[in-house]
PyMOL commands that place a pseudoatom at each C-alpha (Angstrom):
pseudoatom trace, name=CA, resn=MET, resi=1, chain=A, elem=C, hetatm=0, pos=[17.387, 14.965, 0.951]
pseudoatom trace, name=CA, resn=THR, resi=2, chain=A, elem=C, hetatm=0, pos=[15.034, 13.165, 1.825]
pseudoatom trace, name=CA, resn=LEU, resi=3, chain=A, elem=C, hetatm=0, pos=[15.282, 8.967, 2.722]
pseudoatom trace, name=CA, resn=VAL, resi=4, chain=A, elem=C, hetatm=0, pos=[11.599, 8.540, 1.797]
pseudoatom trace, name=CA, resn=MET, resi=5, chain=A, elem=C, hetatm=0, pos=[11.275, 6.393, -1.195]
pseudoatom trace, name=CA, resn=THR, resi=6, chain=A, elem=C, hetatm=0, pos=[9.423, 7.681, -3.875]
pseudoatom trace, name=CA, resn=LYS, resi=7, chain=A, elem=C, hetatm=0, pos=[5.430, 5.509, -4.858]
pseudoatom trace, name=CA, resn=ASP, resi=8, chain=A, elem=C, hetatm=0, pos=[7.352, 3.201, -7.285]
pseudoatom trace, name=CA, resn=GLU, resi=9, chain=A, elem=C, hetatm=0, pos=[9.841, 2.954, -4.859]
pseudoatom trace, name=CA, resn=ARG, resi=10, chain=A, elem=C, hetatm=0, pos=[8.156, 1.746, -2.597]
pseudoatom trace, name=CA, resn=GLU, resi=11, chain=A, elem=C, hetatm=0, pos=[5.607, -0.830, -4.364]
pseudoatom trace, name=CA, resn=ARG, resi=12, chain=A, elem=C, hetatm=0, pos=[8.601, -2.581, -5.900]
pseudoatom trace, name=CA, resn=PHE, resi=13, chain=A, elem=C, hetatm=0, pos=[10.152, -2.848, -2.505]
pseudoatom trace, name=CA, resn=LEU, resi=14, chain=A, elem=C, hetatm=0, pos=[6.701, -4.080, -1.270]
pseudoatom trace, name=CA, resn=ALA, resi=15, chain=A, elem=C, hetatm=0, pos=[6.568, -6.625, -3.965]
pseudoatom trace, name=CA, resn=ALA, resi=16, chain=A, elem=C, hetatm=0, pos=[10.175, -8.475, -3.305]
pseudoatom trace, name=CA, resn=VAL, resi=17, chain=A, elem=C, hetatm=0, pos=[9.740, -11.521, -1.932]
pseudoatom trace, name=CA, resn=ARG, resi=18, chain=A, elem=C, hetatm=0, pos=[10.255, -10.662, 1.835]
pseudoatom trace, name=CA, resn=ILE, resi=19, chain=A, elem=C, hetatm=0, pos=[8.705, -11.952, 4.860]
pseudoatom trace, name=CA, resn=GLY, resi=20, chain=A, elem=C, hetatm=0, pos=[5.988, -9.193, 6.365]
pseudoatom trace, name=CA, resn=ILE, resi=21, chain=A, elem=C, hetatm=0, pos=[5.136, -8.670, 9.440]
pseudoatom trace, name=CA, resn=VAL, resi=22, chain=A, elem=C, hetatm=0, pos=[1.139, -7.814, 9.346]
pseudoatom trace, name=CA, resn=ALA, resi=23, chain=A, elem=C, hetatm=0, pos=[0.369, -6.061, 13.110]
pseudoatom trace, name=CA, resn=VAL, resi=24, chain=A, elem=C, hetatm=0, pos=[-3.506, -5.936, 14.210]
pseudoatom trace, name=CA, resn=ALA, resi=25, chain=A, elem=C, hetatm=0, pos=[-4.868, -4.005, 17.871]
pseudoatom trace, name=CA, resn=GLU, resi=26, chain=A, elem=C, hetatm=0, pos=[-6.426, -6.408, 19.348]
pseudoatom trace, name=CA, resn=GLU, resi=27, chain=A, elem=C, hetatm=0, pos=[-9.153, -5.333, 22.665]
pseudoatom trace, name=CA, resn=GLY, resi=28, chain=A, elem=C, hetatm=0, pos=[-6.746, -5.115, 26.375]
pseudoatom trace, name=CA, resn=ARG, resi=29, chain=A, elem=C, hetatm=0, pos=[-3.758, -6.269, 24.931]
pseudoatom trace, name=CA, resn=GLY, resi=30, chain=A, elem=C, hetatm=0, pos=[-0.998, -4.743, 22.879]
pseudoatom trace, name=CA, resn=PRO, resi=31, chain=A, elem=C, hetatm=0, pos=[-0.943, -4.944, 18.682]
pseudoatom trace, name=CA, resn=LEU, resi=32, chain=A, elem=C, hetatm=0, pos=[-0.706, -8.247, 17.424]
pseudoatom trace, name=CA, resn=ALA, resi=33, chain=A, elem=C, hetatm=0, pos=[1.912, -8.171, 15.321]
pseudoatom trace, name=CA, resn=VAL, resi=34, chain=A, elem=C, hetatm=0, pos=[3.588, -12.147, 13.095]
pseudoatom trace, name=CA, resn=PRO, resi=35, chain=A, elem=C, hetatm=0, pos=[5.454, -12.553, 10.407]
pseudoatom trace, name=CA, resn=VAL, resi=36, chain=A, elem=C, hetatm=0, pos=[3.621, -13.728, 7.039]
pseudoatom trace, name=CA, resn=TRP, resi=37, chain=A, elem=C, hetatm=0, pos=[4.087, -15.568, 3.649]
pseudoatom trace, name=CA, resn=TYR, resi=38, chain=A, elem=C, hetatm=0, pos=[2.409, -12.382, 1.196]
pseudoatom trace, name=CA, resn=GLU, resi=39, chain=A, elem=C, hetatm=0, pos=[2.273, -11.706, -2.333]
pseudoatom trace, name=CA, resn=TYR, resi=40, chain=A, elem=C, hetatm=0, pos=[1.876, -8.146, -3.722]
pseudoatom trace, name=CA, resn=GLU, resi=41, chain=A, elem=C, hetatm=0, pos=[1.620, -6.195, -7.181]
pseudoatom trace, name=CA, resn=PRO, resi=42, chain=A, elem=C, hetatm=0, pos=[1.847, -2.816, -7.230]
pseudoatom trace, name=CA, resn=GLY, resi=43, chain=A, elem=C, hetatm=0, pos=[-1.478, -0.491, -7.126]
pseudoatom trace, name=CA, resn=GLY, resi=44, chain=A, elem=C, hetatm=0, pos=[-2.611, -4.062, -5.895]
pseudoatom trace, name=CA, resn=GLU, resi=45, chain=A, elem=C, hetatm=0, pos=[-3.438, -4.786, -1.995]
pseudoatom trace, name=CA, resn=ILE, resi=46, chain=A, elem=C, hetatm=0, pos=[-1.130, -7.329, -0.379]
pseudoatom trace, name=CA, resn=ARG, resi=47, chain=A, elem=C, hetatm=0, pos=[-2.340, -10.842, 0.493]
pseudoatom trace, name=CA, resn=PHE, resi=48, chain=A, elem=C, hetatm=0, pos=[-1.521, -13.307, 2.078]
pseudoatom trace, name=CA, resn=THR, resi=49, chain=A, elem=C, hetatm=0, pos=[-3.338, -17.038, 4.201]
pseudoatom trace, name=CA, resn=THR, resi=50, chain=A, elem=C, hetatm=0, pos=[-4.276, -18.248, 7.269]
pseudoatom trace, name=CA, resn=GLY, resi=51, chain=A, elem=C, hetatm=0, pos=[-6.215, -20.240, 9.683]
pseudoatom trace, name=CA, resn=ALA, resi=52, chain=A, elem=C, hetatm=0, pos=[-9.840, -19.338, 9.767]
pseudoatom trace, name=CA, resn=ASP, resi=53, chain=A, elem=C, hetatm=0, pos=[-9.415, -19.595, 13.586]
pseudoatom trace, name=CA, resn=SER, resi=54, chain=A, elem=C, hetatm=0, pos=[-6.637, -18.313, 14.278]
pseudoatom trace, name=CA, resn=ARG, resi=55, chain=A, elem=C, hetatm=0, pos=[-5.960, -15.515, 16.970]
pseudoatom trace, name=CA, resn=LYS, resi=56, chain=A, elem=C, hetatm=0, pos=[-4.605, -13.275, 13.782]
pseudoatom trace, name=CA, resn=ALA, resi=57, chain=A, elem=C, hetatm=0, pos=[-8.046, -14.093, 11.620]
pseudoatom trace, name=CA, resn=LYS, resi=58, chain=A, elem=C, hetatm=0, pos=[-9.796, -13.207, 14.016]
pseudoatom trace, name=CA, resn=ALA, resi=59, chain=A, elem=C, hetatm=0, pos=[-8.246, -9.846, 15.383]
pseudoatom trace, name=CA, resn=LEU, resi=60, chain=A, elem=C, hetatm=0, pos=[-8.424, -8.960, 11.489]
pseudoatom trace, name=CA, resn=ARG, resi=61, chain=A, elem=C, hetatm=0, pos=[-11.979, -9.491, 11.633]
pseudoatom trace, name=CA, resn=ALA, resi=62, chain=A, elem=C, hetatm=0, pos=[-12.569, -7.578, 14.813]
pseudoatom trace, name=CA, resn=ALA, resi=63, chain=A, elem=C, hetatm=0, pos=[-10.590, -4.708, 13.926]
pseudoatom trace, name=CA, resn=GLY, resi=64, chain=A, elem=C, hetatm=0, pos=[-11.127, -3.655, 10.322]
pseudoatom trace, name=CA, resn=ARG, resi=65, chain=A, elem=C, hetatm=0, pos=[-7.479, -2.694, 9.189]
pseudoatom trace, name=CA, resn=ALA, resi=66, chain=A, elem=C, hetatm=0, pos=[-4.135, -3.600, 9.336]
pseudoatom trace, name=CA, resn=SER, resi=67, chain=A, elem=C, hetatm=0, pos=[-0.265, -2.317, 9.282]
pseudoatom trace, name=CA, resn=PHE, resi=68, chain=A, elem=C, hetatm=0, pos=[1.950, -3.960, 7.342]
pseudoatom trace, name=CA, resn=THR, resi=69, chain=A, elem=C, hetatm=0, pos=[5.969, -4.196, 6.859]
pseudoatom trace, name=CA, resn=VAL, resi=70, chain=A, elem=C, hetatm=0, pos=[8.493, -5.641, 5.932]
pseudoatom trace, name=CA, resn=GLN, resi=71, chain=A, elem=C, hetatm=0, pos=[12.460, -4.411, 5.809]
pseudoatom trace, name=CA, resn=GLN, resi=72, chain=A, elem=C, hetatm=0, pos=[16.021, -5.015, 4.402]
pseudoatom trace, name=CA, resn=GLU, resi=73, chain=A, elem=C, hetatm=0, pos=[17.383, -6.511, 7.336]
pseudoatom trace, name=CA, resn=THR, resi=74, chain=A, elem=C, hetatm=0, pos=[21.157, -6.030, 5.636]
pseudoatom trace, name=CA, resn=LEU, resi=75, chain=A, elem=C, hetatm=0, pos=[23.213, -2.525, 4.476]
pseudoatom trace, name=CA, resn=PRO, resi=76, chain=A, elem=C, hetatm=0, pos=[21.471, 0.041, 2.913]
pseudoatom trace, name=CA, resn=TYR, resi=77, chain=A, elem=C, hetatm=0, pos=[18.102, -0.552, 5.557]
pseudoatom trace, name=CA, resn=ALA, resi=78, chain=A, elem=C, hetatm=0, pos=[15.262, 0.226, 4.170]
pseudoatom trace, name=CA, resn=TYR, resi=79, chain=A, elem=C, hetatm=0, pos=[11.303, -0.806, 5.131]
pseudoatom trace, name=CA, resn=VAL, resi=80, chain=A, elem=C, hetatm=0, pos=[7.701, 0.028, 3.989]
pseudoatom trace, name=CA, resn=MET, resi=81, chain=A, elem=C, hetatm=0, pos=[5.133, -0.147, 6.131]
pseudoatom trace, name=CA, resn=ALA, resi=82, chain=A, elem=C, hetatm=0, pos=[2.072, 0.311, 4.186]
pseudoatom trace, name=CA, resn=GLU, resi=83, chain=A, elem=C, hetatm=0, pos=[-2.307, 0.619, 6.257]
pseudoatom trace, name=CA, resn=GLY, resi=84, chain=A, elem=C, hetatm=0, pos=[-5.597, 0.498, 5.255]
pseudoatom trace, name=CA, resn=PRO, resi=85, chain=A, elem=C, hetatm=0, pos=[-8.996, -1.844, 5.641]
pseudoatom trace, name=CA, resn=VAL, resi=86, chain=A, elem=C, hetatm=0, pos=[-8.892, -5.139, 5.889]
pseudoatom trace, name=CA, resn=THR, resi=87, chain=A, elem=C, hetatm=0, pos=[-11.579, -7.826, 3.332]
pseudoatom trace, name=CA, resn=ILE, resi=88, chain=A, elem=C, hetatm=0, pos=[-11.004, -11.825, 4.162]
pseudoatom trace, name=CA, resn=GLU, resi=89, chain=A, elem=C, hetatm=0, pos=[-12.515, -14.281, 2.162]
pseudoatom trace, name=CA, resn=GLU, resi=90, chain=A, elem=C, hetatm=0, pos=[-12.039, -18.194, 0.752]
pseudoatom trace, name=CA, resn=PRO, resi=91, chain=A, elem=C, hetatm=0, pos=[-9.090, -18.430, -1.011]
pseudoatom trace, name=CA, resn=ASP, resi=92, chain=A, elem=C, hetatm=0, pos=[-8.045, -20.155, -4.223]
pseudoatom trace, name=CA, resn=PHE, resi=93, chain=A, elem=C, hetatm=0, pos=[-5.936, -23.058, -4.239]
pseudoatom trace, name=CA, resn=GLU, resi=94, chain=A, elem=C, hetatm=0, pos=[-3.984, -21.813, -7.038]
pseudoatom trace, name=CA, resn=ARG, resi=95, chain=A, elem=C, hetatm=0, pos=[-4.226, -18.421, -6.698]
pseudoatom trace, name=CA, resn=ASP, resi=96, chain=A, elem=C, hetatm=0, pos=[-3.627, -17.915, -3.357]
pseudoatom trace, name=CA, resn=VAL, resi=97, chain=A, elem=C, hetatm=0, pos=[-2.288, -21.091, -1.644]
pseudoatom trace, name=CA, resn=ARG, resi=98, chain=A, elem=C, hetatm=0, pos=[0.401, -22.581, -4.529]
pseudoatom trace, name=CA, resn=ALA, resi=99, chain=A, elem=C, hetatm=0, pos=[1.432, -19.485, -6.171]
pseudoatom trace, name=CA, resn=LEU, resi=100, chain=A, elem=C, hetatm=0, pos=[2.315, -18.215, -1.918]
pseudoatom trace, name=CA, resn=ALA, resi=101, chain=A, elem=C, hetatm=0, pos=[4.508, -21.349, -1.099]
pseudoatom trace, name=CA, resn=VAL, resi=102, chain=A, elem=C, hetatm=0, pos=[6.388, -21.684, -4.208]
pseudoatom trace, name=CA, resn=ARG, resi=103, chain=A, elem=C, hetatm=0, pos=[7.222, -17.708, -4.334]
pseudoatom trace, name=CA, resn=TYR, resi=104, chain=A, elem=C, hetatm=0, pos=[9.088, -18.503, -0.682]
pseudoatom trace, name=CA, resn=LEU, resi=105, chain=A, elem=C, hetatm=0, pos=[9.828, -22.499, -1.643]
pseudoatom trace, name=CA, resn=GLY, resi=106, chain=A, elem=C, hetatm=0, pos=[10.312, -23.084, -5.184]
pseudoatom trace, name=CA, resn=GLU, resi=107, chain=A, elem=C, hetatm=0, pos=[8.134, -26.030, -7.126]
pseudoatom trace, name=CA, resn=GLN, resi=108, chain=A, elem=C, hetatm=0, pos=[10.129, -28.788, -5.184]
pseudoatom trace, name=CA, resn=GLY, resi=109, chain=A, elem=C, hetatm=0, pos=[9.964, -27.471, -2.463]
pseudoatom trace, name=CA, resn=ALA, resi=110, chain=A, elem=C, hetatm=0, pos=[6.061, -25.909, -2.527]
pseudoatom trace, name=CA, resn=ALA, resi=111, chain=A, elem=C, hetatm=0, pos=[5.192, -29.850, -3.210]
pseudoatom trace, name=CA, resn=ARG, resi=112, chain=A, elem=C, hetatm=0, pos=[6.949, -30.923, -0.331]
pseudoatom trace, name=CA, resn=TYR, resi=113, chain=A, elem=C, hetatm=0, pos=[5.327, -28.114, 1.811]
pseudoatom trace, name=CA, resn=LEU, resi=114, chain=A, elem=C, hetatm=0, pos=[1.685, -28.537, 0.668]
pseudoatom trace, name=CA, resn=GLY, resi=115, chain=A, elem=C, hetatm=0, pos=[1.947, -32.622, 0.748]
pseudoatom trace, name=CA, resn=GLY, resi=116, chain=A, elem=C, hetatm=0, pos=[-0.418, -33.324, -2.296]
pseudoatom trace, name=CA, resn=SER, resi=117, chain=A, elem=C, hetatm=0, pos=[-3.024, -31.279, -0.693]
pseudoatom trace, name=CA, resn=THR, resi=118, chain=A, elem=C, hetatm=0, pos=[-5.377, -29.252, -2.238]
pseudoatom trace, name=CA, resn=ASP, resi=119, chain=A, elem=C, hetatm=0, pos=[-7.754, -28.804, 0.597]
pseudoatom trace, name=CA, resn=THR, resi=120, chain=A, elem=C, hetatm=0, pos=[-7.863, -24.282, 1.592]
pseudoatom trace, name=CA, resn=SER, resi=121, chain=A, elem=C, hetatm=0, pos=[-10.890, -25.178, 4.308]
pseudoatom trace, name=CA, resn=GLY, resi=122, chain=A, elem=C, hetatm=0, pos=[-10.031, -23.996, 7.496]
pseudoatom trace, name=CA, resn=SER, resi=123, chain=A, elem=C, hetatm=0, pos=[-7.909, -21.471, 6.065]
pseudoatom trace, name=CA, resn=VAL, resi=124, chain=A, elem=C, hetatm=0, pos=[-9.137, -17.213, 4.418]
pseudoatom trace, name=CA, resn=LEU, resi=125, chain=A, elem=C, hetatm=0, pos=[-7.723, -14.894, 2.142]
pseudoatom trace, name=CA, resn=VAL, resi=126, chain=A, elem=C, hetatm=0, pos=[-6.647, -12.060, 4.086]
pseudoatom trace, name=CA, resn=ARG, resi=127, chain=A, elem=C, hetatm=0, pos=[-6.348, -8.654, 1.416]
pseudoatom trace, name=CA, resn=ILE, resi=128, chain=A, elem=C, hetatm=0, pos=[-5.254, -5.477, 3.103]
pseudoatom trace, name=CA, resn=ARG, resi=129, chain=A, elem=C, hetatm=0, pos=[-5.506, -2.426, 0.821]
pseudoatom trace, name=CA, resn=PRO, resi=130, chain=A, elem=C, hetatm=0, pos=[-2.782, 0.421, 1.740]
pseudoatom trace, name=CA, resn=GLU, resi=131, chain=A, elem=C, hetatm=0, pos=[-4.517, 3.360, 2.155]
pseudoatom trace, name=CA, resn=ARG, resi=132, chain=A, elem=C, hetatm=0, pos=[-1.124, 5.383, 3.548]
pseudoatom trace, name=CA, resn=TRP, resi=133, chain=A, elem=C, hetatm=0, pos=[2.350, 5.121, 3.565]
pseudoatom trace, name=CA, resn=LEU, resi=134, chain=A, elem=C, hetatm=0, pos=[5.297, 4.976, 5.890]
pseudoatom trace, name=CA, resn=SER, resi=135, chain=A, elem=C, hetatm=0, pos=[9.220, 4.353, 4.073]
pseudoatom trace, name=CA, resn=VAL, resi=136, chain=A, elem=C, hetatm=0, pos=[11.897, 4.728, 4.752]
pseudoatom trace, name=CA, resn=ASP, resi=137, chain=A, elem=C, hetatm=0, pos=[15.395, 4.089, 2.766]
pseudoatom trace, name=CA, resn=TYR, resi=138, chain=A, elem=C, hetatm=0, pos=[19.280, 4.413, 3.901]
pseudoatom trace, name=CA, resn=ALA, resi=139, chain=A, elem=C, hetatm=0, pos=[20.307, 3.962, -0.005]
pseudoatom trace, name=CA, resn=LYS, resi=140, chain=A, elem=C, hetatm=0, pos=[19.862, 8.045, -0.583]
pseudoatom trace, name=CA, resn=GLN, resi=141, chain=A, elem=C, hetatm=0, pos=[22.006, 9.530, 2.092]
pseudoatom trace, name=CA, resn=GLY, resi=142, chain=A, elem=C, hetatm=0, pos=[24.659, 9.453, 0.100]
pseudoatom trace, name=CA, resn=ARG, resi=143, chain=A, elem=C, hetatm=0, pos=[22.852, 10.615, -3.610]
pseudoatom trace, name=CA, resn=GLN, resi=144, chain=A, elem=C, hetatm=0, pos=[22.125, 13.955, -4.192]
pseudoatom trace, name=CA, resn=GLY, resi=145, chain=A, elem=C, hetatm=0, pos=[18.217, 14.886, -4.919]
for i in range(1, 145): cmd.bond("trace and resi %d" % i, "trace and resi %d" % (i + 1))
show_as sticks, trace
zoom trace
């Protein structure tokens, strides 16, 4: 019996609305690991925005790679970790900023959170292309293969 998720299971799990943890190496320090809102469609890239001059963005630029983990914090526990190269670019307000706020807060919450702003200056879009995966689904413990 294996607790490892299939490709389809891990991609569906990652595509669900969860808080992600991006982890990136920092020279002379332990890895920086911070929570983020994100978007993922099966077969695609993990996408999130952050401040252009943030510690996170600086570390991602320097390292060029990152790990990204999501988990289910209630029984049955499960997690998916993806690791791969990072691309950083200018965000599109509707696609990258507003859509992410709606994903996590709903239409009304996103409108309050964004406060009518459409400004993306000072922000970047981070894309992680998953190359390596690690996953566990403890719900599989009771199942027969």
